[in-house]
N, C-alpha and C positions, 0 to 999 in steps of 0.2 A: 561314784562306787572307788573306791580304794583300792588298791592291789593286798592280798591279805599279805599280813608280817609274812608268815612262814616261806611263802612263796617269794615277797621279795626278797630275803637271807641267802633262800636256798638259788636263786637267779645270780647275786649278786655277788655270792660267791662263785660260781661257777662260771660266770664271766669273768669277772676278776674285776668287776667295778660295781661299788654301791649303787641302788636302785633309789633314782632321785623324786620318779612319779610315772604316772599311767592311766590308763583306763581300759575298762573291758569290752571288746570287741566282739566282730560276728566267729562266734566257731563253729558254727554247724551244729548237729544236734545230740553230740554225746560229750562234747569237752567243753568247758570253760575256756575263753580264750582273751588274752589281756596284748595291748602295746604297751611296754615295759619302755621305762625311758631310763637311761643311766649315767651317773655323774660326768662319764667323759664323754659326752656327748652323742653314743650310738643308742641305737631302738631296736627293739627285738621285740619277734611276733613269738609269743609263748601261748600253748597251749599245757592245759590240766585237768587233770578229771580224778575226785576223792576214790573213784571204781576205775580208774585205767589200771588194764591187765597187765600183769609182769610181762614185761618184757615188747609188750605194744609200741611204745615209743620208740625202742632201740630199732625195732624191726621197722616202721617207719622210718629214721630216720638214715638205716641203710639201705632203703628202697629211693628215697632222695639221693643218697648217693652216685645209686648204681643208675640212676635213668641221666644223672649229670655226667657220667665219662664217657659217651659219645658227643658232647658238646652239640647238642642238634637242637635241642629248646632251653628257655633257660629256667633255670631249679633253685630256688633258694638255697640259702645255705647254710648246714645244719651248723650253729653254736657252740650249742650244749645239749647233753640228754642226759634228766635222771630218772633211771628207773628202779634202780636196783637198793637202793638204802631206804631202810626202814625211818632213820632218822629226818628223812625231811620228805617233799612230796614229788610228786613223779610231772617230768615234766620236760616239754620239748618246746627247747627254745633256738625262733631262725632267723635270719638275716629278714627286717623287715621290708616288705614292698608298699611301696605309696599307690593305692589302688585309683585304677582308671577304667574307661573303656574298650573293649575291641576293637577298634575301625578294621578298614576291611583290609587295610594292608597286615594288622595284626590278622585276624583268618586263611591269611593266605599264609604266613608266616608261620602259624600252628598246624597247615597240613601238610605243608617241606616237610618242619620241622619235624611231625608223627613220622613220616614217610622215611627219613633218618635215623628215627629213634631204633623204630621197630626193625629198620635192615642193620641194626647194629646187632642185633640177635642174640640167643640166650644159649647157654650151655646144654638145653635140655627143657621137654615141656615139663614147668613146675617150676620147683624150685628147693633151698636144700634145708628148707624154715617151713611151717606150716603158714599158710597163706591168715592174716588177718583182715576181715572188712570189719571196722567198729569190736562190737563183744561178739562177733561169729569168728571162728576159727574153721579154718576150714583145710583137710590135707591137700598137701602139695603135690605128693609124686616121690619124685619124676617119674615119667611117661614115657614107653618107648612112642605111642602118636596123640596127635591134637585129640581124636577121638574117644582114646582111652581114657586121658585125664581130664574131661569136659565130662562125660560119664560120672567116672568113678569120683571124681576128688570135689567136682562141682555140683550137677544136675541132683544126681542121687541124695549124696548127703543133706545137700539145699532142702532138695524136695521131702525126706522125710521130718528133719527139722519142722520146716515149715506145715505139715499134717500134723507131728505130733500135737503141734501148739493149735492149730484149728483155723488155721489163716490160707487153708486149700480149700474149695468144694470136692463136695464126695468125688471120690473115682482121677483125681489128677494127680494122683500119684499114681498110678495105673498106669493115665496117661504118659508123663514124665519117661517112665520105666518102656514104654513105647516108640517114644523118641529114643533113649541112649541106645537100645538094640539097633536103629537105624541111621544111626550117628555114621556111621564109615559111608553111608551111601550119601548125607546126608550135607558132610563137612565139606565136599567140595575138593578140587585137587590138593593133593598134601603137599606142603609146605617146610621148610626150616621152621623153628623158636623163632619170634619175632621178641624183641622187649618191650614187655607191653607195661605201659599204666596202670590198668587192671583196675581200676575204680575212676574210668574216664568219663564223667556226666558231667554240664558245662560249670559246675559249682566251683571245679577241682580246675580248672583253667582259671588263673590270678591273671587280670588286664592290670599292667602299671599304667601312672601317669602320660606313657607315652604312645597306650595302645600294644605294646607287646605282651605276648602269652606267655605267662609262668604255668610250670605245673608242680601244682600241689597234693598230698595227701594221696598217695599212694598207696596201691595194696600190689608192687608190684612181681611179674613171676614171666618163666618163657612161656608165650601160646601163640595161635592165632593172633594176628593183625588185626584181623576184621574183626574182632571182639570190641577193644576199642573205639574204632571206628562205629561199629553199633552200636554201642552205648553214648557215647559223645552225641548220637539223633536222639535219643530214650525223652530227656526230659528237657527240650526247649534249647540246645546246643548251636553253633555256630552256622551260619548261611552257607548253601550251598560252595560259595567261593572257595570255604575250606574244605570241602570233598575233591571240590577238581584241582587243588592245589597238589593234593597230594597226589592224585592219578595219576598227575601229567609226572612226578616225582620215581613214582611207583604203584602201575596201576594194578589193578584187584584183578583176582580171577575170574573167568567165565560165569555167569550164575552168584554172585559176590551180592545182588539187592534181592536171589531169594531168601538170602539166609541171615538178614539183616536180623529178623525178628525171633531165629534161631536162639544167634549170639543174645538178643535180650532178654531171654530167658532167666541167664545168670544176675543179674541187676534187681531183674521182678523176683524171682527168689527172695535174694536179702529182703529185699523192700517187704515183702510178704513176712518174712521171720522178723523181724526188727520193727513193723507199723502197722502191719494185715491190712486193714480197710478194705479198696478192689483191687489191689494187687493180687492175691490168688486169684479173682476172676478172671485178669490180665493174662497169669500164668495158663490156667487152664483152655483161654480161648489159645492162644497162639500152640500151646501143647499138642491142640485138640487137629492143628492145618499140618503138622509134621510124625502126626502119628501113625495115618496110613496112606 
């Protein structure tokens, strides 16, 4: 498969070198992705989609830059963003990372680096722009507290949307509402807003050829640090050495183990909205455990 001519022309113009070749690569469920080769010898990862929402790639690029600021973990450099002109495809171009496997040292680096990233903090719970996770756009505060943000701008709007599209078992939205009312007592000790990746499942930790972790595809905002860690455990994440390394740098508050499923409601609701299937049943089971 060759790079579409319009995309090749737009990427070449933005990067200042003609495209000499490329191939399709894995880019997730919502984008087409390419390894683009340039005549000047560089390679770039380029993601694009015909139905990409306006502003989506620009928001992702800003999130990558924000995560890179503390120099806690490697984050691919943003090379170009095409997100506003009608005469070219929308795309995001990043430096190419040669993929490998996360080794033991890489797992420990991931844990320590996440602790440092979270400690870099945020100015508020939420952020200045709506939160985008794929095609989903959520309100993003800012809020005075984490329980308020999680209830008002995460669980309630996602549960409403999932219920409207028939992705939740009957009665689940009411269970979520009960969880929201209990969040001030369920959320644990108050903490300042952490600098979150925001969509940190294992597929968004890219290991390079040396086994080092790189953070990709963020939905970054200020939130509770346990949220990133809970999602990292959800879909076959790294081994326990990652979480042990995190705890050595920044121990978690008492009761954090009891809150893992509470924070996993967020990605499970997102998946229920996007993909349906059994995710709604998982949401109902977890919500039932926290509702009373």
